[in-house]
C-alpha positions as CSV (number, residue, x, y, z in Angstrom):
1,M,134.4,72.0,92.5
2,R,136.1,73.5,95.6
3,I,133.3,75.3,97.4
4,T,135.4,77.9,99.3
5,K,137.4,78.8,96.2
6,K,134.2,79.2,94.2
7,F,132.6,81.4,96.8
8,L,135.6,83.7,97.1
9,Q,135.8,83.9,93.3
10,L,132.2,84.9,93.0
11,T,132.5,87.6,95.7
12,R,135.7,89.3,94.4
13,F,133.4,92.2,93.3
14,T,129.9,93.3,94.0
15,Y,127.4,93.1,91.2
16,P,124.6,95.7,91.5
17,H,121.8,95.2,88.9
18,G,123.0,96.1,85.5
19,T,126.4,94.5,86.0
20,E,125.4,90.9,86.1
21,L,127.0,90.2,82.7
22,G,130.4,90.4,84.5
23,L,129.5,87.0,86.0
24,L,129.0,85.1,82.8
25,N,132.5,83.5,82.9
26,N,131.5,82.0,86.3
27,L,128.3,80.3,85.1
28,P,128.4,76.5,84.6
29,K,129.2,75.3,81.1
30,G,126.2,74.8,78.9
31,Y,124.1,77.6,80.3
32,Q,121.5,79.3,78.0
33,E,120.0,82.8,78.0
34,D,116.2,82.7,78.2
35,G,115.5,85.9,76.2
36,L,114.4,87.7,79.4
37,G,117.9,88.5,80.7
38,N,118.2,85.4,82.9
39,Y,120.4,82.3,82.5
40,Y,119.4,78.7,82.9
41,L,120.6,75.1,82.5
42,V,118.6,71.8,82.5
43,I,119.9,68.5,83.9
44,G,117.8,65.4,83.3
45,D,114.7,64.6,81.3
46,K,111.8,66.8,82.4
47,P,113.0,67.4,86.0
48,T,110.3,68.5,88.4
49,T,112.3,71.0,90.5
50,M,113.5,74.4,89.6
51,F,116.5,75.6,91.7
52,T,117.2,79.4,91.7
53,C,119.6,82.0,92.9
54,H,120.2,85.6,91.8
55,L,123.2,87.3,90.3
56,D,122.9,90.8,91.5
57,T,123.9,92.2,94.9
58,A,122.3,95.0,97.0
59,D,124.5,98.0,96.4
60,K,124.6,101.1,94.2
61,A,127.9,100.7,92.5
62,Q,130.3,97.9,91.8
63,K,133.1,97.6,94.3
64,K,136.1,95.4,94.9
65,V,135.6,93.2,97.9
66,N,138.4,92.7,100.4
67,H,137.8,89.5,102.3
68,V,138.4,89.1,106.0
69,F,138.4,85.7,107.6
70,N,137.3,85.0,111.2
71,G,137.0,81.3,112.0
72,N,134.2,79.9,109.9
73,M,133.0,83.4,108.9
74,I,134.1,85.2,105.8
75,G,133.4,89.0,105.9
76,T,134.9,92.2,104.4
77,D,137.1,95.0,105.6
78,G,134.1,97.3,105.9
79,T,134.5,99.1,102.6
80,S,131.9,97.0,100.8
81,I,129.2,94.5,101.3
82,L,130.2,90.8,100.8
83,G,127.6,89.8,98.3
84,A,127.0,86.4,99.9
85,D,123.4,87.5,99.2
86,D,123.2,85.7,96.8
87,K,126.6,84.4,95.8
88,A,126.1,81.7,98.5
89,G,123.1,80.5,96.5
90,M,125.0,80.7,93.3
91,T,127.7,78.5,94.8
92,V,125.1,76.0,95.9
93,I,123.4,75.5,92.6
94,S,126.8,75.5,90.8
95,Y,127.9,72.7,93.0
96,M,124.6,70.8,92.3
97,I,125.2,71.2,88.6
98,S,128.7,69.9,88.9
99,K,127.4,66.8,90.6
100,G,124.7,66.2,88.0
101,V,121.6,66.6,90.3
102,P,118.5,66.6,88.0
103,G,116.8,70.0,87.9
104,L,116.0,73.2,86.1
105,Y,118.7,75.7,87.3
106,Y,117.9,79.4,87.0
107,F,120.3,82.4,87.6
108,F,118.1,85.4,87.9
109,I,118.9,89.1,87.4
110,G,117.6,92.0,89.4
111,E,116.3,90.3,92.5
112,E,117.5,93.1,94.8
113,V,115.5,95.7,92.8
114,G,112.2,94.0,92.6
115,C,112.7,90.4,91.4
116,I,113.0,91.7,87.8
117,G,114.2,88.5,86.1
118,S,112.0,86.1,87.9
119,G,109.1,88.4,87.4
120,R,109.6,88.4,83.7
121,L,109.8,84.6,83.6
122,A,106.7,84.2,85.8
123,R,104.7,86.3,83.3
124,E,105.8,83.9,80.5
125,W,105.7,80.8,82.6
126,K,102.6,79.2,81.1
127,N,104.1,79.5,77.7
128,T,107.3,77.6,78.6
129,E,107.9,73.8,78.3
130,F,109.0,73.9,81.9
131,S,105.5,74.7,83.2
132,K,104.4,71.3,82.1
133,H,106.6,69.4,84.5
134,I,108.0,71.7,87.2
135,N,106.1,71.4,90.5
136,K,108.7,72.7,93.0
137,C,110.6,76.0,93.0
138,V,113.5,76.1,95.5
139,S,115.5,79.3,96.0
140,F,118.8,79.4,97.9
141,D,118.6,82.9,99.3
142,R,117.8,82.9,103.0
143,R,119.9,84.1,105.8
144,G,120.9,81.8,108.7
145,T,121.3,78.1,108.8
146,T,118.0,76.5,109.7
147,S,115.2,77.9,107.5
148,I,112.9,76.2,105.0
149,I,110.5,79.1,104.3
150,T,106.8,78.3,104.2
151,Y,105.4,81.8,103.8
152,Q,106.4,84.7,101.6
153,M,104.6,88.0,101.3
154,F,102.3,86.7,104.0
155,G,101.0,84.0,101.8
156,R,101.8,80.3,102.1
157,C,104.4,79.4,99.5
158,C,104.8,75.7,100.3
159,S,102.8,73.2,102.3
160,E,103.8,72.2,105.8
161,T,104.0,68.6,104.6
162,F,106.6,69.5,102.0
163,A,108.7,71.6,104.4
164,V,108.7,69.0,107.1
165,E,109.7,66.2,104.8
166,L,112.4,68.3,103.2
167,A,113.8,69.2,106.6
168,K,113.7,65.6,107.6
169,R,115.6,64.5,104.5
170,M,118.2,67.2,105.0
171,N,118.7,66.5,108.7
172,V,119.2,62.7,108.4
173,T,122.3,63.2,106.2
174,N,125.6,63.0,107.9
175,N,126.2,66.7,107.5
176,S,125.0,68.1,110.8
177,M,122.0,70.0,109.5
178,N,119.3,71.4,111.7
179,M,116.7,72.5,109.2
180,R,113.1,73.3,110.1
181,P,110.0,75.0,108.6
182,D,110.1,78.8,109.0
183,S,107.0,81.1,108.4
184,T,108.9,84.4,108.5
185,G,109.9,84.8,104.9
186,I,109.5,88.0,103.0
187,L,110.4,88.0,99.3
188,T,112.8,86.3,96.9
189,D,112.5,85.0,93.4
190,S,110.5,81.8,94.3
191,A,107.7,84.1,95.5
192,K,107.1,85.1,91.9
193,F,105.9,81.6,91.1
194,M,103.6,81.1,94.1
195,D,100.5,81.1,91.9
196,L,102.1,79.0,89.2
197,I,104.0,76.2,91.0
198,P,102.6,74.1,93.9
199,E,105.6,74.1,96.2
200,C,107.8,77.2,96.4
201,T,110.4,77.7,99.2
202,N,113.6,79.5,100.2
203,I,116.5,77.7,102.0
204,S,119.1,79.1,104.4
205,V,122.5,79.5,102.8
206,G,124.4,80.7,105.9
207,Y,124.8,84.5,105.4
208,Y,124.1,87.2,108.0
209,D,123.6,91.0,108.0
210,E,123.0,91.1,104.3
211,H,122.9,94.5,102.6
212,T,125.4,95.9,105.1
213,T,129.2,96.0,105.3
214,R,128.9,93.7,108.3
215,E,127.6,90.9,106.0
216,R,129.3,87.6,106.6
217,Q,129.1,84.0,105.4
218,D,129.4,80.8,107.4
219,I,131.6,79.0,104.9
220,E,131.5,75.7,106.9
221,Y,127.7,75.6,106.8
222,L,127.8,76.4,103.1
223,K,130.1,73.4,102.5
224,R,127.7,71.1,104.5
225,L,124.7,72.5,102.6
226,C,126.2,71.9,99.2
227,K,126.8,68.3,100.1
228,T,123.4,67.9,101.7
229,V,121.3,69.1,98.7
230,C,123.1,66.7,96.4
231,E,122.0,63.8,98.6
232,I,118.3,64.7,98.5
233,D,115.8,62.8,96.3
234,W,114.1,66.0,95.1
235,E,111.8,64.2,92.7
236,T,109.9,62.2,95.3
237,L,109.1,65.1,97.7
238,P,105.4,65.3,98.5
239,I,103.3,67.9,96.6
240,E,100.3,69.1,98.6
241,R,99.8,72.8,98.1
242,D,97.3,74.0,95.5
243,Q,98.9,77.0,93.8
244,N,95.5,78.0,92.5
245,N,94.0,78.4,95.9
246,Y,96.5,79.9,98.4
247,D,96.5,82.7,100.9
248,D,98.3,85.5,99.1
249,G,97.9,88.2,101.7
250,W,95.9,90.5,99.4
251,N,92.4,90.4,101.0
252,D,90.7,93.7,101.5
253,D,91.2,93.6,105.2
254,D,94.5,91.8,105.3
255,G,96.7,94.9,105.8
256,W,99.6,93.8,103.6
257,G,99.3,97.3,102.3
258,F,100.6,99.5,99.5
259,W,104.3,99.1,100.3
260,G,104.3,95.6,101.6
261,G,103.8,93.7,98.4
262,G,103.8,95.4,95.0
263,G,106.1,98.2,96.3
264,V,109.0,95.8,96.4
265,G,108.9,95.9,92.6
266,Y,109.6,99.6,92.2
267,G,113.3,99.0,91.7
268,G,113.6,100.8,88.4
269,G,111.0,101.9,85.9
270,S,107.3,101.1,86.3
271,S,104.2,102.7,84.9
272,Y,100.6,102.6,86.1
273,S,97.1,103.4,85.1
274,S,94.4,104.3,87.6
275,H,91.0,102.7,88.0
276,K,88.1,103.4,90.3
277,S,87.1,100.6,92.6
278,K,86.0,100.0,96.2
279,K,88.3,99.6,99.2
280,Y,87.8,99.3,102.9
281,V,89.5,101.7,105.3
282,S,89.4,102.1,109.1
283,S,86.6,104.2,110.5
284,N,89.1,105.5,113.1
285,P,92.1,107.5,111.7
286,N,94.3,106.2,114.5
287,W,94.2,102.7,113.1
288,S,94.8,101.4,109.6
289,T,95.0,98.0,107.9
290,D,98.3,99.2,106.5
291,F,99.9,99.1,110.0
292,F,100.4,95.6,111.5
293,T,102.7,93.0,112.8
294,H,102.6,89.4,114.0
295,V,102.8,88.6,117.7
296,Y,102.3,85.6,120.0
297,L,99.1,85.9,122.0
298,N,97.8,83.0,124.2
299,G,100.4,80.6,122.8
300,S,99.7,81.2,119.1
301,E,100.8,83.6,116.4
302,K,98.3,86.3,115.5
303,K,98.2,89.2,113.2
304,V,97.5,92.5,115.0
305,Y,97.1,96.1,113.9
306,L,99.3,98.8,115.4
307,H,98.2,102.3,116.5
308,K,99.3,105.2,114.3
309,K,101.3,106.7,117.3
310,Q,103.2,103.4,117.7
311,I,104.1,103.4,114.1
312,E,105.4,107.0,114.3
313,L,107.5,106.2,117.4
314,E,109.0,103.2,115.8
315,K,109.6,105.0,112.5
316,K,111.6,107.7,114.4
317,M,113.6,105.1,116.2
318,I,114.4,103.3,112.9
319,H,115.2,106.5,111.1
320,S,117.7,107.5,113.8
321,W,119.4,104.1,113.7
322,L,119.6,103.9,110.0
323,S,121.0,107.4,109.7
324,N,123.9,106.4,111.9
325,Q,124.8,103.4,109.8
326,I,127.9,104.4,107.7
327,D,127.1,101.5,105.4
328,S,123.5,102.2,104.8
329,F,122.0,103.3,101.5
330,D,121.5,107.0,100.9
331,F,117.9,107.6,101.6
332,V,115.5,110.5,101.9
333,E,112.6,108.6,103.5
334,I,111.8,105.3,105.1
335,I,108.6,103.3,104.7
336,W,107.6,101.4,107.7
337,N,104.3,99.6,108.3
338,G,105.1,97.8,111.5
339,H,106.5,94.7,109.8
340,S,108.5,95.6,106.7
341,L,111.0,98.4,106.2
342,Y,111.8,100.0,102.9
343,S,114.1,102.9,102.0
344,E,113.5,105.5,99.3
345,S,116.4,107.2,97.7
346,A,116.5,110.7,96.2
347,S,116.0,109.2,92.8
348,G,112.7,107.6,94.0
349,R,114.2,104.1,94.1
350,I,112.5,101.8,96.7
351,E,114.6,99.1,98.3
352,Y,113.7,96.5,100.8
353,V,115.7,96.8,104.0
354,G,114.3,94.1,106.3
355,S,111.5,92.7,108.4
356,R,110.7,93.5,112.0
357,S,112.5,90.4,113.1
358,D,115.6,91.5,111.1
359,L,115.6,94.9,112.8
360,I,115.2,93.5,116.3
361,E,118.9,92.3,116.2
362,H,119.9,96.0,116.0
363,L,116.9,97.6,117.8
364,P,115.8,95.3,120.6
365,E,113.2,97.9,121.6
366,L,111.1,96.5,118.7
367,K,110.7,93.1,120.5
368,T,107.7,94.4,122.5
369,V,104.7,96.6,121.8
370,P,102.5,98.1,124.5
371,M,99.1,96.4,124.7
372,E,97.3,99.7,124.3
373,A,99.0,100.0,120.9
374,I,97.7,96.7,119.6
375,S,94.3,95.7,118.2
376,E,93.2,92.3,116.9
377,T,90.4,93.9,114.9
378,I,89.5,97.3,113.5
379,Q,86.2,98.6,112.2
380,L,86.2,99.1,108.4
381,V,84.1,101.2,106.1
382,E,83.8,101.1,102.3
383,E,84.8,104.0,100.1
384,D,85.8,104.7,96.5
385,D,89.4,104.1,95.6
386,Y,91.5,105.0,92.7
387,G,93.8,102.0,92.5
388,F,96.8,101.4,90.3
389,D,97.7,98.6,87.8
390,F,101.5,98.3,87.7
391,E,103.4,97.1,84.7
392,D,107.0,96.2,84.8
393,M,108.8,98.3,82.2
394,Y,112.2,96.5,82.1
């Protein structure tokens, strides 16, 4: 399989959720539909690793892509996104399949609108044959060229031992790799299996500025990655994390908040029922567990809470920047908690835009926060809460 040719073929058009069927002719021979809208293929006898990518791209309507080449980088003429998120991942696992690497290969739908396909499979996972032997879930859907993600949704998704060993194996190949564990992940399909599969991660595939018309793909890195992952002995990687006992970021005082976790899944139709329970809120209206970020204090990374005024200042700054982006989604509101940014369209659709670290590239002002706007602890009081149980309606 010619990697560059495959990537260019996959990115001839964008594929917003609902148009994924247009890619069926590009799937490897022998694929099957899983009854949930996704497509998969198995190589080997009871392989222990599931490799994933997603078919949809982050735009509102399907567009033709006009490629522009600049050295190692492939981009567009500015009239569309590129769709390397996640056609780069699709290229990688298609290459692995062509080389016969043992594994369960999954092509998911609807990742960009709430991990629809992987969410459906996760709910059925314990009823599948795969659940009896899969102990690793590896997504290829991370920007950059160095990351092996260890945290998603502020929960540990794979053990440090697993990430370090995988990085070591990738780096000792003759493909000039520089992989390392990265704790700054947000959300991709592998996150849906964090309480089902011991080791779940996401690996850099070489794209940048995803979700924008500045999106570009380092094609030389993609070639090296494709060759590298075919040289790894995935079956013997160490399994250390206990999926039944992990930090999922949903403790009462954690601050992941209403929009930071479940809100990602509002991409289409969802229903809810209310229930009365207890929750803990700040005794001071200027501070909230919903507003937080991670900073380095005294040489170590710490979670800190942000003052309401700081959130409002940052929100205005972000809103102004986003409004001036000709390639941004149409939005009527932004949702910002100090760490994760979401946009809300007139139709009520919620879409993930990026993390604080993503935004710093465009808004360097977000690199620093005044000390008076930071608190390591806030006082909480208990009160009644009418919570919501969400059910995916796709």
